C-alpha positions as CSV (number, residue, x, y, z in Angstrom):
1,X,10.6,-11.7,30.6
2,X,14.3,-11.5,31.1
3,X,17.7,-11.7,29.5
4,X,20.8,-12.2,31.7
5,X,24.6,-12.3,31.8
6,X,26.9,-14.6,33.6
7,X,29.5,-13.0,35.9
8,X,32.1,-13.6,33.2
9,X,30.0,-12.0,30.5
10,X,29.2,-9.0,32.8
11,X,33.0,-8.5,33.5
12,X,33.8,-8.6,29.8
13,X,31.0,-6.0,29.0
14,X,32.2,-3.7,31.9
15,X,35.8,-3.8,30.6
16,X,34.7,-3.2,27.0
17,X,32.5,-0.2,28.0
18,X,35.3,1.2,30.1
19,X,37.7,0.9,27.2
20,X,35.2,2.5,24.9
21,X,34.9,5.4,27.4
22,X,31.1,5.5,27.6
23,X,27.9,3.6,27.1
24,X,24.7,2.5,28.7
25,X,25.1,-1.2,28.1
26,X,25.0,-4.0,25.6
27,X,22.2,-4.3,23.0
28,X,21.1,-7.9,22.2
29,X,18.9,-8.2,19.1
30,X,17.8,-10.8,16.6
31,X,18.2,-10.4,12.8
32,X,17.2,-12.6,10.0
33,X,20.4,-14.3,8.8
34,X,22.5,-17.3,9.2
35,X,22.0,-20.9,8.1
36,X,19.3,-21.5,10.7
37,X,17.1,-18.4,10.0
38,X,18.0,-16.0,12.8
39,X,21.3,-14.6,14.2
40,X,22.2,-12.7,17.3
41,X,23.4,-9.1,17.0
42,X,25.4,-7.4,19.7
43,X,26.4,-3.8,20.0
44,X,27.3,-1.3,22.7
45,X,24.8,1.6,23.0
46,X,24.8,5.0,24.6
47,X,21.0,5.3,25.0
48,X,17.9,3.1,24.9
49,X,15.1,3.5,22.4
50,X,11.4,4.0,23.3
51,X,10.6,0.3,22.3
52,X,13.5,-1.2,24.3
53,X,13.4,-3.3,27.5
54,X,16.3,-3.0,29.8
55,X,17.6,-5.7,32.1
56,X,20.3,-5.3,34.7
57,X,22.5,-8.2,35.7
58,X,25.7,-8.0,37.8
59,X,25.7,-4.2,37.4
60,X,25.5,-4.4,33.6
61,X,22.5,-3.3,31.5
62,X,21.3,-5.5,28.6
63,X,19.0,-3.7,26.2
64,X,16.6,-5.7,24.0
65,X,14.0,-4.3,21.5
66,X,10.4,-5.6,21.9
67,X,10.5,-7.3,18.5
68,X,13.4,-9.5,19.5
69,X,12.4,-10.1,23.1
70,X,10.0,-12.9,22.3
71,X,12.8,-14.9,20.8
72,X,15.3,-14.0,23.5
73,X,13.2,-14.3,26.7
74,X,15.2,-16.4,29.2
75,X,18.5,-16.2,27.2
76,X,21.7,-16.1,29.2
77,X,24.9,-14.8,27.7
78,X,28.2,-16.2,28.9
79,X,31.7,-15.1,27.8
80,X,34.0,-18.1,27.3
81,X,37.5,-18.8,26.3
82,X,38.2,-22.0,24.4
83,X,41.8,-22.4,23.5
84,X,42.9,-19.3,21.6
85,X,39.3,-18.3,20.9
86,X,37.0,-16.2,23.1
87,X,33.5,-14.9,22.7
88,X,29.9,-14.8,23.8
89,X,28.0,-18.1,24.1
90,X,24.2,-17.9,24.0
91,X,22.0,-20.2,26.1
92,X,18.5,-19.5,24.5
93,X,15.7,-21.7,25.7
94,X,13.6,-20.6,22.7
95,X,16.0,-22.0,20.1
96,X,14.8,-25.2,18.6
97,X,17.8,-25.7,16.4
98,X,21.3,-24.2,16.3
99,X,23.8,-24.1,13.5
100,X,27.2,-25.6,13.9
101,X,28.9,-22.3,14.4
102,X,26.6,-21.3,17.3
103,X,25.9,-17.9,15.8
104,X,22.4,-18.6,14.3
105,X,19.3,-20.4,15.5
106,X,15.8,-21.4,14.6
107,X,12.6,-20.9,16.8
């Protein structure tokens, strides 16, 4: 099982952690929400929990709780700029449907 970052996403997370002043890495989780049933949740964390899996990509740690891992296995996060907007883009092979905003998905 794995979750990964593109080089652009890793650079963005590294810069954000440096600006924050500390942190172990980026937590990626799934919560019940959105128009398609599930939504991605991201937060910077200082420590992993006992039920977390940690993945290192391009020198950045991505932390995923075991409950979310089944829905996120194989997911790649990219950081993209489109016009004036920028943000994470999720490429999740487990998603069977995505909403128009790209923030929620169904499995």
